[in-house]
C-alpha positions as CSV (number, residue, x, y, z in Angstrom):
1,L,90.7,141.5,170.2
2,G,90.4,138.4,172.4
3,A,90.8,136.2,169.4
4,F,94.0,138.1,168.4
5,L,95.5,137.7,171.9
6,T,94.7,134.0,172.0
7,C,96.5,133.5,168.6
8,T,99.5,135.5,169.8
9,Y,99.8,133.4,173.0
10,T,99.4,130.2,171.0
11,A,102.2,131.3,168.6
12,K,104.6,132.1,171.5
13,E,103.9,128.7,173.2
14,A,104.6,126.9,169.9
15,T,107.9,128.9,169.5
16,K,109.0,127.8,173.0
17,K,108.3,124.2,172.2
18,T,110.3,124.2,169.0
19,K,113.3,126.1,170.5
20,K,116.6,124.2,170.0
21,P,118.0,122.7,173.1
22,K,121.2,124.3,174.4
23,L,124.4,122.8,173.1
24,Y,126.4,120.9,175.8
25,V,130.1,121.7,175.3
26,P,132.5,118.9,176.5
27,Q,135.6,120.1,178.4
28,I,139.1,118.9,177.4
29,D,142.4,119.0,179.3
30,C,145.4,121.2,178.4
31,D,147.5,118.2,177.3
32,V,144.9,116.7,174.9
33,K,146.1,116.5,171.3
34,A,143.9,116.8,168.3
35,G,145.1,113.4,167.0
36,K,143.7,111.7,170.1
37,I,140.1,112.9,169.3
38,I,138.4,110.9,166.6
39,N,135.7,113.5,165.8
40,P,136.4,115.4,162.6
41,E,134.9,118.6,163.9
42,F,133.9,119.5,167.4
43,I,133.4,122.3,169.9
44,A,135.2,122.0,173.2
45,K,136.0,124.1,176.3
46,C,139.6,124.6,177.4
47,P,140.3,125.1,181.1
48,P,142.4,128.0,182.5
49,G,146.2,127.7,182.7
50,C,147.1,125.9,179.4
51,Q,149.7,128.5,178.4
52,D,152.7,126.3,179.3
53,V,155.7,125.1,177.3
54,K,155.1,121.5,178.2
55,Y,152.0,121.5,176.0
56,R,153.8,121.6,172.7
57,V,152.4,123.2,169.5
58,Y,153.5,122.5,166.0
59,G,152.7,124.9,163.2
60,T,151.0,128.3,162.7
61,D,147.3,128.8,161.8
62,I,147.3,125.2,160.6
63,Y,148.6,122.8,163.3
64,A,149.9,119.2,163.2
65,S,147.5,116.9,164.9
66,F,149.8,116.0,167.8
67,S,149.8,119.6,169.0
68,S,148.0,120.5,172.2
69,V,144.5,121.7,171.1
70,C,144.2,124.3,173.8
71,N,147.7,125.7,173.5
72,A,147.2,125.9,169.8
73,A,144.1,127.9,170.4
74,I,146.1,130.3,172.6
75,H,148.8,130.5,170.0
76,S,146.3,131.5,167.3
77,G,144.6,134.1,169.5
78,V,141.2,132.4,169.7
79,I,141.4,132.2,173.6
80,D,143.8,133.4,176.2
81,N,145.2,131.6,179.3
82,T,141.8,131.9,181.1
83,G,140.4,129.3,178.7
84,G,137.2,129.3,176.8
85,K,135.2,127.6,174.0
86,I,136.9,126.7,170.7
87,L,135.8,125.1,167.4
88,V,138.3,122.5,166.0
89,Q,138.2,121.2,162.4
90,K,140.4,118.3,161.2
91,V,142.0,118.8,157.8
92,A,144.5,116.9,155.7
93,G,148.2,116.6,156.6
94,H,150.7,119.1,155.3
95,S,154.2,118.9,153.9
96,G,155.5,121.5,156.4
97,Y,154.5,123.3,159.6
98,R,156.2,126.5,160.5
99,G,156.9,127.5,164.0
100,T,156.3,131.1,165.2
101,F,156.1,133.1,168.5
102,S,152.5,134.3,169.0
103,N,150.5,135.3,172.0
104,G,153.2,134.2,174.5
105,I,153.5,130.7,172.8
106,R,156.4,129.5,170.8
107,S,155.2,126.9,168.3
108,L,157.7,124.5,166.7
109,S,158.4,123.6,163.1
110,L,157.9,120.1,161.6
111,P,158.7,118.9,158.1
112,R,155.4,117.1,157.6
113,W,152.6,115.2,159.4
114,R,149.7,113.1,158.3
115,E,146.8,115.1,159.8
116,S,146.2,118.8,160.7
117,F,143.6,120.9,162.4
118,L,142.2,124.4,162.4
119,V,141.0,126.2,165.5
120,S,138.6,129.1,165.7
121,E,136.1,130.8,167.9
122,G,133.7,128.3,169.6
123,K,130.6,129.2,167.7
124,P,128.6,126.4,165.9
125,R,128.5,126.5,162.1
126,K,125.2,126.5,160.4
127,G,123.9,123.1,159.6
128,V,126.6,121.2,161.5
129,T,125.7,119.0,164.5
130,Y,128.4,118.9,167.2
131,P,128.9,116.0,169.6
132,S,128.2,116.5,173.3
133,T,130.7,113.7,174.1
134,L,134.1,113.4,172.3
135,E,135.4,110.1,171.0
136,Y,139.1,109.4,171.9
137,S,141.4,107.0,170.1
138,S,142.3,105.0,173.2
139,S,139.5,102.5,172.4
140,K,140.5,99.2,170.8
141,T,139.0,97.2,168.0
142,P,138.3,93.5,168.7
143,A,141.2,91.1,168.2
144,V,141.7,89.8,164.7
145,K,142.7,86.2,164.6
146,S,145.0,84.8,162.0
147,G,146.0,81.2,162.7
148,N,147.4,81.1,166.2
149,D,148.2,84.8,166.2
150,H,146.0,87.7,167.3
151,V,146.6,91.4,167.2
152,N,144.7,94.1,169.0
153,V,144.9,97.1,166.7
154,P,144.0,100.4,168.3
155,T,141.9,102.9,166.5
156,G,144.3,105.7,167.2
157,D,145.6,108.0,164.5
158,V,148.8,106.0,164.1
159,V,147.0,103.4,162.0
160,R,144.8,105.7,159.9
161,K,145.3,105.4,156.2
162,E,143.5,108.3,154.5
163,Y,146.4,110.7,154.5
164,Q,149.1,108.3,153.1
165,T,150.5,109.6,149.8
166,S,151.4,106.2,148.6
167,P,150.0,102.7,149.2
168,V,151.8,100.6,151.8
169,P,151.2,97.0,152.6
170,T,149.5,96.1,155.8
171,L,150.2,93.1,158.0
172,A,148.0,90.1,157.3
173,T,146.7,90.3,160.9
174,Q,145.9,94.0,160.9
175,M,142.5,95.5,160.7
176,A,142.7,98.9,159.0
177,T,140.7,101.7,160.6
178,T,140.1,105.2,159.2
179,T,139.1,108.6,160.4
180,P,136.0,110.2,158.9
181,T,137.0,112.6,156.2
182,P,136.4,116.2,157.2
183,T,134.1,118.2,154.8
184,T,135.8,121.5,155.6
185,T,138.1,122.7,152.9
186,T,140.8,125.2,153.7
187,T,143.5,127.2,151.8
188,D,147.0,126.3,152.7
189,P,148.7,129.6,153.6
190,S,152.1,128.2,152.4
191,T,150.8,128.1,148.8
192,T,149.2,131.6,148.8
193,V,151.3,134.2,147.1
194,P,151.4,137.4,149.3
195,Q,150.3,140.6,147.5
196,P,152.6,143.6,147.8
197,T,151.4,146.0,150.4
198,A,152.3,149.6,150.9
199,T,155.0,150.2,153.4
200,P,153.8,152.4,156.3
201,A,155.6,155.7,156.5
202,A,157.2,155.0,159.8
203,T,158.6,151.7,158.7
204,R,159.8,153.1,155.4
205,T,161.6,155.9,157.2
206,T,163.3,153.5,159.6
207,A,164.4,151.2,156.7
208,V,165.8,154.0,154.7
209,A,167.7,155.4,157.6
210,A,169.3,152.0,158.1
211,K,170.6,152.0,154.6
212,T,171.6,155.7,154.6
213,R,175.2,156.7,155.2
214,P,175.0,160.3,156.5
215,G,177.4,163.0,155.5
216,L,178.9,161.1,152.6
217,H,178.3,161.7,148.9
218,R,179.2,158.4,147.3
219,I,180.5,158.0,143.8
220,R,181.6,154.3,143.7
221,D,184.4,152.8,141.8
222,M,185.9,156.0,140.4
223,A,189.5,155.2,140.2
224,F,190.9,158.0,138.0
225,R,194.6,158.0,138.3
226,G,196.2,161.4,139.1
227,T,193.0,162.6,140.9
228,S,192.3,163.0,144.6
229,T,189.1,161.0,144.4
230,S,189.4,157.8,146.6
231,A,188.0,154.5,145.4
232,N,186.6,154.0,148.9
233,N,184.5,157.2,149.1
234,R,180.9,156.2,149.5
235,N,178.2,158.6,148.3
236,I,174.5,158.1,147.9
237,L,171.7,160.3,146.6
238,R,168.5,160.0,148.7
239,H,165.0,160.1,147.3
240,N,161.6,159.7,149.1
241,T,161.0,156.5,147.3
242,G,164.2,154.8,148.2
243,I,168.0,155.1,148.0
244,Q,170.0,155.4,144.8
245,R,173.7,155.4,144.3
246,Q,174.8,158.1,142.0
247,E,176.3,156.6,138.9
248,P,179.5,158.5,137.8
249,V,178.0,159.8,134.6
250,A,181.2,161.4,133.3
251,T,183.0,158.2,133.7
252,F,180.5,156.0,131.9
253,Q,180.5,158.4,129.0
254,R,184.1,157.4,128.2
255,A,184.9,154.7,125.6
256,A,185.1,151.2,126.9
257,G,188.8,151.0,126.3
258,S,189.6,154.2,128.1
259,P,192.1,154.1,131.1
260,A,189.3,155.2,133.4
261,H,187.1,152.3,132.3
262,L,189.9,149.8,132.8
263,A,190.6,151.3,136.2
264,M,187.0,150.8,137.3
265,E,187.0,147.2,136.1
266,T,189.9,146.4,138.4
267,D,188.7,148.5,141.4
268,L,189.5,147.1,144.8
269,W,190.8,143.8,143.4
270,K,194.4,143.1,144.3
271,P,196.3,140.1,143.1
272,G,197.2,137.5,145.7
273,L,194.0,138.0,147.8
274,S,192.6,134.9,149.4
275,L,189.1,134.0,148.3
276,F,187.5,136.9,150.0
277,E,188.3,135.7,153.5
278,T,186.0,132.7,153.3
279,G,188.4,130.2,154.6
280,F,188.7,128.4,151.3
281,G,192.0,128.3,149.3
282,S,192.7,130.0,145.9
283,K,192.6,126.6,144.2
284,E,188.8,127.1,144.0
285,E,189.4,130.2,141.9
286,L,189.0,129.0,138.4
287,N,188.2,130.7,135.1
288,P,184.6,130.0,134.0
289,K,184.6,127.3,131.3
290,P,181.3,126.9,129.4
291,L,180.0,123.3,129.7
292,E,179.1,121.3,126.6
293,S,175.5,121.7,125.7
294,I,173.8,118.6,127.1
295,A,170.0,118.2,127.0
296,Q,170.0,116.4,130.3
297,G,172.3,118.8,132.0
298,N,175.1,118.2,134.5
299,Q,173.9,115.0,136.2
300,N,176.6,115.4,138.9
301,C,174.8,118.5,140.2
302,K,171.1,117.7,140.6
303,V,169.9,120.7,142.7
304,D,166.8,123.0,142.5
305,L,168.3,126.4,142.8
306,S,166.7,129.9,143.4
307,F,168.8,133.0,143.0
308,L,167.6,136.1,145.0
309,M,169.0,139.0,142.9
310,D,169.3,142.5,144.4
311,G,167.1,144.9,142.4
312,S,167.3,147.7,145.0
313,W,168.1,151.3,144.0
314,S,171.3,151.2,146.0
315,I,172.9,148.9,143.5
316,G,172.7,151.3,140.5
317,K,172.1,150.4,136.9
318,R,175.7,149.5,136.1
319,R,176.1,147.1,138.9
320,F,172.7,145.6,138.1
321,Q,174.1,144.7,134.7
322,L,177.2,143.2,136.3
323,Q,174.9,141.1,138.5
324,K,173.0,139.8,135.5
325,R,176.3,138.9,133.8
326,F,177.3,137.0,136.9
327,L,174.0,135.1,137.0
328,G,174.4,134.2,133.3
329,N,177.9,132.9,133.9
330,V,176.6,130.8,136.9
331,A,173.9,129.3,134.7
332,Q,176.4,128.4,132.0
333,A,178.8,126.9,134.5
334,L,176.1,124.8,136.2
335,G,175.0,123.0,133.1
336,I,171.2,123.5,133.4
337,G,169.1,120.4,132.4
338,T,166.2,118.2,133.4
339,A,168.5,115.6,134.9
340,G,170.9,118.1,136.4
341,P,170.5,121.5,138.0
342,L,167.4,123.7,137.5
343,M,167.4,127.4,138.2
344,G,164.9,130.1,138.8
345,I,165.3,133.8,139.8
346,V,163.4,136.0,142.3
347,Q,164.2,139.7,142.2
348,Y,163.7,141.7,145.4
349,G,163.5,145.3,146.3
350,D,160.6,146.6,148.5
351,D,158.8,143.4,147.6
352,P,160.0,140.2,145.9
353,S,158.7,138.8,142.6
354,T,159.5,135.7,140.6
355,E,161.2,136.4,137.3
356,F,160.9,132.8,136.3
357,N,160.6,129.4,138.2
358,L,162.4,126.1,138.0
359,K,160.5,124.7,135.0
360,T,160.6,127.8,132.8
361,Y,163.9,127.1,131.2
362,A,165.7,123.7,130.7
363,T,169.0,124.8,129.1
364,S,171.7,127.2,130.1
365,K,171.4,129.1,126.8
366,D,167.7,129.8,127.3
367,L,168.3,130.8,130.9
368,R,171.1,133.2,130.0
369,N,168.9,134.9,127.3
370,A,166.1,135.3,129.9
371,I,168.5,136.8,132.5
372,E,169.6,139.5,130.0
373,K,166.0,140.7,129.7
374,I,165.4,141.2,133.4
375,Q,164.5,144.8,134.3
376,Q,165.5,146.4,137.6
377,K,162.7,146.7,140.2
378,G,164.2,149.4,142.5
379,G,163.2,149.9,146.1
380,L,164.9,148.9,149.3
381,S,166.9,145.7,150.0
382,N,164.3,143.6,151.9
383,V,166.1,140.3,151.9
384,G,164.1,138.9,154.9
385,K,160.8,139.4,153.0
386,A,162.3,137.8,149.9
387,L,163.4,134.7,151.9
388,S,159.9,134.4,153.4
389,F,158.4,134.6,149.9
390,V,160.7,131.9,148.5
391,N,160.0,129.6,151.4
392,K,156.3,129.9,150.9
393,N,156.0,130.1,147.2
394,F,159.0,129.1,145.1
395,F,159.8,125.4,145.9
396,L,156.4,124.0,145.0
397,D,155.6,121.1,142.7
398,A,153.7,123.5,140.4
399,N,156.8,125.5,140.0
400,G,159.0,122.6,139.0
401,N,160.3,121.5,142.4
402,R,161.4,117.8,142.0
403,G,161.4,116.6,145.6
404,G,164.4,114.4,145.2
405,A,166.8,117.3,144.5
406,P,168.1,119.6,147.3
407,N,166.6,123.1,147.5
408,V,169.2,125.8,147.4
409,V,168.8,129.6,147.7
410,V,171.7,131.9,146.8
411,V,171.1,135.5,148.0
412,V,173.1,138.2,146.2
413,V,173.1,141.4,148.3
414,D,174.7,144.8,147.8
415,G,176.2,145.8,151.2
416,W,173.5,144.7,153.7
417,P,169.7,144.1,153.9
418,T,167.3,146.8,155.0
419,D,165.2,144.4,157.0
420,R,165.9,141.5,159.4
421,V,166.7,138.1,158.0
422,E,167.1,135.8,161.1
423,E,163.5,134.6,161.6
424,A,162.8,134.2,157.8
425,S,166.1,132.3,157.4
426,R,165.3,130.0,160.3
427,L,162.0,129.0,158.9
428,A,163.5,128.4,155.4
429,R,166.3,126.3,156.9
430,E,163.7,124.2,158.8
431,S,161.9,123.7,155.5
432,G,165.1,122.1,154.2
433,I,166.3,125.0,152.1
434,N,170.1,125.5,151.9
435,I,170.8,129.2,152.1
436,F,174.0,130.7,150.6
437,F,174.9,134.4,150.8
438,V,177.1,136.3,148.3
439,T,177.6,139.8,149.9
440,V,179.2,142.5,147.7
441,E,181.0,145.4,149.2
442,A,180.2,144.8,152.9
443,A,179.9,147.6,155.3
444,A,183.1,149.4,156.3
445,Q,183.9,149.8,160.0
446,S,182.4,153.4,160.0
447,E,179.2,152.1,158.4
448,K,178.5,149.1,160.7
449,Q,176.3,151.2,163.1
450,T,173.8,151.7,160.3
451,V,173.4,148.0,159.6
452,V,169.9,146.8,160.7
453,E,171.0,143.3,161.8
454,P,174.7,142.8,162.7
455,N,176.2,139.5,161.6
456,F,173.1,138.9,159.4
457,V,175.0,136.4,157.2
458,D,175.8,134.1,160.2
459,K,172.2,134.3,161.3
460,A,170.9,133.3,157.9
461,V,173.1,130.6,156.5
462,C,172.9,126.8,157.1
463,R,176.3,126.6,158.7
464,T,178.5,129.3,160.0
465,N,181.8,127.7,158.9
466,G,182.3,129.9,155.8
467,F,181.1,127.3,153.3
468,Y,177.8,129.0,152.8
469,S,179.0,132.6,152.5
470,I,181.2,134.5,150.1
471,N,182.1,138.1,150.6
472,V,183.2,139.9,147.4
473,P,185.1,143.3,147.8
474,S,183.7,144.8,144.6
475,W,181.0,144.2,142.0
476,F,183.8,144.2,139.4
477,S,185.3,141.2,141.1
478,L,182.1,139.1,141.1
479,H,183.1,137.0,138.1
480,K,185.9,135.5,140.1
481,V,183.5,133.6,142.4
482,V,181.4,131.9,139.7
483,Q,183.3,128.6,139.9
484,P,183.8,128.5,143.7
485,L,180.0,129.1,144.1
486,V,179.0,126.4,141.5
487,K,181.4,124.0,143.2
488,R,179.7,124.5,146.6
489,V,176.0,124.4,145.5
490,C,176.8,121.2,143.6
491,D,178.4,119.5,146.6
492,T,175.2,117.8,147.7
493,D,176.9,115.9,150.5
494,R,177.5,119.2,152.3
495,L,174.1,120.6,151.7
496,V,173.1,119.9,155.3
497,C,169.8,121.9,155.3
498,S,168.3,119.5,152.8
499,K,168.5,116.9,155.6
500,T,165.4,116.7,157.8
501,C,164.5,114.5,160.7
502,L,162.5,112.3,158.3
503,N,165.1,111.7,155.6
504,S,168.6,111.7,157.2
505,A,168.8,108.7,159.5
506,D,169.8,105.0,159.7
507,I,167.2,103.6,162.0
508,G,167.9,100.2,163.5
509,F,165.1,98.4,165.5
510,V,166.4,95.9,168.1
511,I,163.4,93.6,168.9
512,D,163.0,91.4,171.9
513,G,161.8,87.9,170.7
514,S,162.0,86.2,174.0
515,S,159.5,83.6,175.2
516,S,157.7,86.0,177.6
517,V,156.6,88.2,174.6
518,G,154.4,85.6,173.0
519,T,153.2,85.2,169.4
520,G,150.3,87.7,169.5
521,N,152.2,90.4,171.3
522,F,155.1,90.0,168.9
523,R,152.8,90.8,166.0
524,T,151.8,93.9,167.9
525,V,155.4,94.9,168.3
526,L,155.9,94.5,164.5
527,Q,152.9,96.7,163.9
528,F,154.5,99.3,166.2
529,V,157.8,99.0,164.2
530,A,155.8,99.4,160.9
531,N,153.9,102.5,162.2
532,I,157.1,104.2,163.0
533,S,158.9,103.2,159.8
534,K,156.2,104.4,157.5
535,E,156.5,108.0,158.7
536,F,160.0,108.3,157.3
537,E,161.1,109.0,153.8
538,I,162.8,105.8,152.8
539,S,165.3,105.4,150.0
540,D,169.0,104.7,149.4
541,T,169.8,108.4,149.9
542,D,167.2,109.2,152.5
543,T,166.3,107.3,155.7
544,R,167.2,103.6,155.8
545,I,165.7,100.9,158.1
546,G,167.3,97.8,159.6
547,A,166.2,95.3,162.1
548,V,167.7,92.8,164.6
549,Q,165.7,90.2,166.7
550,Y,167.2,88.7,169.8
551,T,166.7,86.1,172.5
552,Y,169.9,84.5,174.0
553,E,171.2,84.8,170.5
554,Q,170.8,87.5,167.8
555,R,169.6,87.5,164.3
556,L,170.0,90.2,161.6
557,E,166.5,90.3,160.0
558,F,167.6,92.8,157.4
559,S,170.4,95.4,157.0
560,F,170.3,99.1,156.1
561,D,171.2,98.5,152.5
562,K,168.8,95.6,152.0
563,Y,165.6,97.5,151.1
564,S,165.4,101.0,149.4
565,T,161.6,101.6,149.3
566,K,159.0,102.0,152.0
567,E,156.9,99.2,150.5
568,D,159.7,96.7,150.6
569,V,160.6,97.7,154.2
570,L,157.1,97.3,155.4
571,S,156.8,93.9,153.7
572,A,160.1,92.8,155.3
573,I,158.8,93.8,158.7
574,K,155.6,91.8,158.1
575,R,157.7,88.7,157.3
576,I,159.8,88.7,160.5
577,S,159.0,85.4,162.3
578,Y,158.8,85.1,166.1
579,W,161.9,83.4,167.6
580,S,161.3,82.7,171.3
581,G,164.0,82.1,173.9
582,G,165.8,84.1,176.6
583,T,166.6,87.8,177.0
584,S,170.2,88.9,176.5
585,T,169.7,92.6,175.7
586,G,173.3,93.6,176.3
587,A,174.6,91.2,173.7
588,A,171.9,92.4,171.3
589,I,173.0,96.0,171.6
590,S,176.6,94.9,170.8
591,Y,175.4,92.9,167.9
592,A,173.4,95.8,166.5
593,S,176.4,98.1,166.8
594,E,178.6,95.7,164.9
595,Q,176.1,94.4,162.3
596,L,174.0,97.5,161.7
597,F,175.5,100.8,162.8
598,S,179.2,100.1,161.9
599,K,177.9,100.1,158.3
600,S,175.9,103.3,158.6
601,K,176.7,106.1,156.2
602,P,178.9,108.9,157.5
603,N,176.2,111.6,156.8
604,K,173.4,109.7,158.5
605,R,172.2,110.0,162.1
606,K,172.4,106.6,163.7
607,I,169.2,105.9,165.7
608,M,168.6,102.7,167.7
609,I,165.0,101.9,168.9
610,L,165.0,98.9,171.3
611,I,161.8,97.2,172.5
612,T,161.9,94.7,175.4
613,D,159.5,93.3,177.9
614,G,161.8,92.1,180.7
615,R,165.0,92.3,182.6
616,S,168.1,91.3,180.7
617,Y,170.2,88.2,181.7
618,D,173.4,90.1,180.9
619,D,174.7,93.7,181.5
620,V,173.3,96.4,179.3
621,S,175.2,99.5,180.6
622,M,178.6,98.8,179.0
623,P,177.3,97.9,175.5
624,A,175.0,100.9,175.6
625,M,177.8,103.2,176.6
626,E,180.0,101.9,173.8
627,A,177.1,102.5,171.3
628,H,176.6,106.1,172.6
629,R,180.4,106.7,172.2
630,N,180.1,105.6,168.6
631,G,177.4,108.2,167.9
632,V,174.3,106.0,168.2
633,I,171.2,107.8,169.6
634,A,169.4,105.1,171.6
635,Y,165.7,105.0,172.4
636,S,164.4,102.3,174.8
637,I,160.8,101.2,175.0
638,G,159.9,98.9,177.9
639,V,156.7,96.8,178.2
640,A,155.2,95.1,181.3
641,W,158.2,93.6,183.2
642,A,161.0,95.7,181.7
643,A,163.4,97.1,184.3
644,P,163.3,100.9,184.5
645,D,167.0,101.1,185.5
646,E,168.0,99.1,182.4
647,L,165.8,101.3,180.1
648,E,167.6,104.4,181.4
649,A,171.0,102.8,181.0
650,I,170.2,102.0,177.3
651,A,168.7,105.4,176.5
652,T,170.7,108.4,175.4
653,D,170.7,111.4,177.7
654,P,168.4,112.9,178.7
655,H,166.6,109.7,179.7
656,K,163.2,111.3,179.9
657,E,163.3,112.1,176.2
658,H,164.7,108.7,175.1
659,S,163.1,106.2,177.4
660,F,159.4,105.1,177.5
661,F,157.4,102.5,179.4
662,V,154.0,101.0,178.8
663,D,152.1,98.5,181.0
664,E,150.9,96.3,178.1
665,F,151.8,95.7,174.4
666,D,148.4,97.0,173.2
667,N,149.5,100.5,174.4
668,L,152.7,100.7,172.4
669,Y,150.8,102.7,169.7
670,R,150.6,105.6,172.1
671,Y,154.3,106.3,171.7
672,V,154.5,106.4,167.9
673,N,153.8,110.2,167.8
674,Q,155.9,111.0,170.8
675,L,158.9,109.0,169.5
676,I,158.8,110.7,166.1
677,Q,158.3,114.1,167.7
678,N,161.3,113.6,169.9
679,I,163.5,112.5,167.0
680,C,162.5,115.7,165.1
681,T,162.9,118.0,168.0
682,E,166.4,116.6,168.7
683,F,167.3,117.0,165.0
684,N,166.1,120.6,164.8
685,S,168.1,121.6,167.9
686,Q,171.4,120.6,166.4
687,P,174.1,123.4,166.4
688,R,174.8,125.3,163.1
689,N,178.6,125.6,163.4
C-alpha cells in the first residue's frame, strides 16, 4: 500500500510539472483594425464600450481588414458591449463585403479589399501557438538607399503583395514586405448556394395573407362582349400550398380565332396610352425586329443579364406562357453572343432556382428554345429572396460572368412581391448590379392595403426616375415593352449601379515638389501615390489616373487618357522626377482644374488628392472654391509644416472627411486605407433619384 501511495504522489507531481502555462491574452483597443496587426492568427481581449458607430465595420461574417476588430466581434455576436476574449484569423481578400445590421451594429458594404479576417470565440485551436504580444504594422524597415535617394517603407498592410490579383511594378527604391500567409481555409458565404428550407407556418400564413384579396373571386381577362362580367374583376382560388388564379376554363376551350379569344388578347390595352406611365415617350414603342444571326452577338450591347421570371401560382398557366414568349422575344431582340449580351434566367416562387446561367447558351436561337422548355415552379412571389440568391450566386466567374460587362437583373413580377425587397435590393445595388422591374397588373387602389411593402419598386431599383421601371397594365400587353426594355438595358452609359467607388473616377494627384520636401521624401510621396492608385480598377472605361507636380510653376506629369492599365500607371508614377523650387499651391489647383479635370469624362467622379508639406506662397481658397463649383471632390494631405487652415480651405466639406495631417512623410502610409474608405463611403451615400 505504501508503495502504491508513493507512486500515485509521484505521478501527480509529474503532472503538475508538465502542466501547460496559462496563455497570456493581450488587450487591444476598440479602434484597432485587423490590418494594423501583422499576426496572421491571434487571441485578444476587447475592452468594454466598443459598440460605437465611430468604430466602423465592413462586411458580414467575413470582414475587410480595416474594420474595427472588436466592433466586428460584436456585430458577429461573439462578444457584446461588455467586451471579452476573441479569436481572429486573417484570410484572403474578397471581391465584395456586404453590410448588414446585427447585434446593434450597422456594418457597411465595400466592393473589394485585399485582406479579410474571421472572428470567433476566444478559445485556442489545438496545435496552434498564439502570441502573448501582438505585432503592429507601425514599425518601419531600414532605409533602402538607391543613389542619393532613400525611402523608408513601412511594413503596414498598404505595401503587402500577396493578395494582388495581377503583378504590378514596384519602385526601384522600394523594399517589398509581405504578411505571413494564414493556414486557415474558409468557405466564402457569397459563393455558397443556399438550400431551400421549409417556410414556417406562421410566416407562410402572413405571406399568403399579403397576396390574398379577400371577398373577391377573380377571373382575369374575361372580356366577353354582351356579358356583365367586368375585365377588372379580380378573383383568386386559395390553397394551403399557395395562391392560384383561376383560369377561365370555358374561355380557353374556345378556338384561337374566336371573338372571346381576340377580346382577351386586347384586354386593358387602349390605343394612345403613354408607355405605361414611365415618363418615356411612345417613340420607344417599336415592333420587335429579329436581329440577324451573328455569332459574336450585338457588340453594342455588352451586358451580363439575369431575368427573374415569376413562377408563382398567382400568375396562372396561361400568363406563364405569355411570360416565356416575352423572354424569348427579348432574347431575340438583344442579339445574344459572346461579344455582346449574355442572358441567364432564374425562376422564383417560394424559393429561387437557376434555369440556366450566362454561359449555357451563346445564341438567341438556342436561348429561345431553352426558354420554351421551362416548367412553372409555383409557390409565392418571393422576389426579395430571389434578389438575394442572384446577388450571392448568379454573377460568378464560374457561371460566365465576364467582369468587364455590366451586371443587370430584370425582375418580372405579377402584381406585387409576397416578401420585402428593400434590403436585398440595396445589397445587390452595392455589389454593382443594375436592377430593373417590369411589374404587370399592379395593385388597384382597393388592393394596396394588402401589399407587403408599399412603393417596393422605388425601394429596389437603381434610380427612381422611371428609367429602371416599367409598369404594364396587362400580361397581354407585355410584348409592347420588348424594344423599350432592350433599349434601356443596352444603354450602358446609364447603368449607374455598375459604377463603384473603385471603377468610376478620374483621380488627379497634385504633388508638392518644392525644395523643402527633399529627394528621399519625394520618393516616399510617390510610393503613397502608387499605393492609392493600385487599389482602383484602372482602364479607359474604369478609373483613370493623372498627375501634376508643382513648385512655383506646374508640370503635367501625365493626363487621364495617357495610360489605360494599372501597370502603365504605376510605372509612370515611378518615373516622376523631383523638381525642387517654391510652393504655389493655389496656382497648382487652378492648373489641375484646367489641364486635368476640364478633360474629365461626364460620367466620372472628379477626385483631386493634393499632397503638400508647407504653407503656400499664394492664395488657395479661391482656386479651391472654383474647383469645388466645377464638381471636383478635393482631398488634402498635409505633412510637417503644412498649414491646417489651407488644408481645410482646399478640402471639400466636411473637412474632417477630406483633410488629413501627418507629422512626417514616413507616416503617409497610415492614410491610404482611410482615404480609400472615405472615397467609397462617400460614393455609396449618393442619392438614388
